[in-house]
N, C-alpha and C positions, 0 to 999 in steps of 0.2 A: 157684220154687226150693225153698221150704220151706212145708209145709202142716201146721199143728198143728190137730188137731180134738179138743176135749174131753179134753185131757191131765190126768190125775190122778196124784198121787204121795202115798203114805201112808208114815208111819214109826210103828213101834210104840215107845211109851214106857211101859214097865211094862204096866199093864192097859189103858192108853188108846191110841187110834189117832189120830195127828196127821196132818191133811190138809195137806200142804205146797204142792201145786199143785192148784188148784181149777178144773176145767173150762177149761183154757187153750186158747183158739182164736186162731190168729194165722197170717196169710199173709205171707211175706217174698219179695219179688221180687229177681231178680238186680240188683245195683247199689244196693240200699237201704242207708240209713244210719240205724240205729235205736238210740235210747238207752232203757235200762230203769232207772228209778229207783224207790226205795222204802225203807222203814225196814229196819233190820237184822232178819233173821229172816222177811222177807216172802216169800222163795222165789226171789229174783233169781238167786243163784248156782246154785241147784238147777235152775232153768230153763235157764241157760246150759250146765250140764253135760248136760242132756237134749239140747239142740241140738247139742252137740259129741259126742254118743254116748258120753260118759263115764259115764253113769248110765242106768238104765232106768226107765220109768214103769210104773204099774200098770194103768191103763185109758186108752183113747183111741187116736189114730192120729197118726203122724209120718211124712210123706213128704218125702224129701230128694232133689231132682233126679229125682222120679218113683219112687224106691225106697221101698217100705214097710219102714221100719227095724225095726219091732217083730218081724219074722220072721227077722232076721239073727242069726247066731251071733257070738260075740265076735271070731273071726278075721275075719269079713266086716266087722264094725263097725270093727275096727282098720284094715283096708285102706281103708275109706271115709274114716276120720279122716285117715289119712296122705295121701290123694290130694286131698281136697276141703276140709279145714278147718285153719286156722291158729289157734293159741291164744296169747294174750298175758295174762300174769298180773301182779298187783300186786307180787308178790315176785320177779319176773323168772325164777325157776326155771332159772338157769344153773349150770353145773358149774364150781366155783372153780378146779380144777386145769387146766382147758382154756382155751386162748386164745379170743378172740372168734371167730376164723375156725373153730376146732375146734368151738365150741358151735353155730355156724350149720350146720356140716357134718353134724351128727349125724343129722338126718332123711334126708339123702342116703345116708349109710352104711347106715342101716336099710333103705333102699330098694334097696340093693345097686347103686348107680350107680358108674360107673368113676371112678378117681381124677382123670382129666382132666376129666370132666364136673363132678365135685364142685368142683374148683378154680375152674373158670370160673363156675359158678353162685354160689359163695360170694363171689368177687370182685365179681360183678355186684350182688348184694343188699347187700353192705357199702357199695359205692359209692352205691347207691340211698338208703341211710339215712345217708349222710355219715360213714362210719366206716372208710374205706379205710386211713387212717393209724393205726387202732387194731387192725388185724387180729391182731397178735401180742401184744396186751395181754391179761392175765388179768383176771377180774372185780374183783379187789382193787386193780387199777390204774386203774379207771374210775369216773366219777361215776354217780349214779343215772340221769341222763338218758341217758348213754351205754349203761348196762346195759340200759335199756328199748329203746334202738335195736337193740342186739344181739338182744334177745328178739324184736323185730319182724322183723328180718332172718331169724332162724330160723323165724318163723311163715310167712314168705312165700317161703322158698327152694324149696318144693315147688310153687309157683304154685297155691295153693288158690283156690277161688272164694268162700270164706266166711272172714272173720276174726271170732273171738269174743274180746272183750277184757273181762277182769274187773278193774275198778278200775285201768285202765292208768296213771293219774296219781296214784294214792293214796299212793305213797311218794316223790313228787317235789316239788321246790320249784316255785314258780309259773312261773318262766321255763322250766324243763325240761318242766313239764307242758304249757305252751303249745306247745312245740316238738313234743312227742309227738302232741298233738291235731292239729297242722298236718300231721304225717307221715301219720297215719291218714286224714285227710281227703283228702290227695293220693292215697293208695292207693284211696280210694273213688271219686275222680274218674276214676281209671284203670279202673274197672269192678268192683273188689272189693266184695262185700257186707260191711258192717261192722255188728256188733251189739255195743254197749258197755253193760256194767253199771257204774253209777257212783253215788256220793253227791255228786258235784260238779255243782251246779245249772248253772253256766256251761257245762260240757261237755254236760250233758243237753239244754240249750236249743239247742245247735248242730246237733243231729241233724235229719235231714229228717223223721223220724217219732219221736214221743216217747211212750213207754209208761210206765205207773206200775203197780207191784205193791204190793198191801196184803193181808196175810193170805192169800197164795196166789192171789189173783185179779188178773188182768191187764186193764188198760183202756188204750186209746189216747186221748191228749188231742189235740184239734184244733189244727192249726198256726195261728199268727197271733194266738193269745190268750195272750200271755206272762203276763199278770196272773193269769189263772185257773190256769195251769200252776204258777207260782210259789206261789200260794196253796195248792195241793194239796201240793206238795213241802215247803213250809215248815211244813206241818201235821204232818209225820212226827214 
């Protein structure tokens, strides 16, 4: 599904050049569940933005579903994002004046789907995340866990193949966080590919594949050796 080959990203800081991503090579198969952990500033979110076609890299190759993404213009990148990728953010990124249903409906409106189609799809995904009874509520009337469920419903309403989650439990209490993790894992069991950037060791350990980023370099830790994984992460 995804093939990254020697991806590099640089930022200019005055007279210096900072290498944010350092020869990132990673293959992600359909249905994978991957966590990426690392200290602040290690390049995790930058990598997630690259995967989501929200940012461009300087050198290397990124193939998504067989498409060589570096040759695409912004309109083509936007179309692929809309059709193939769902985003979940720590801060939810909902519009306060819209109801839960209206927030979820936005991608469908941008895709110019008919009102009837939109209504059916919004009702389906709100039921899927357990929020049918909150469809007419606005963000200010919902808890953090409910807000993240709305965000997840919005992320999946276009039936993407890939979910990119940046600290999805970061603003939630422990109970709500566990509910969101369970929901993401249920989506993964249904075939969605899930990539999670997190500082939460418990969440990182649950993934089927576990990656660590330090100073822009990505490495995958072997499954089954929790002690070694915890030692790396706790060393951040």
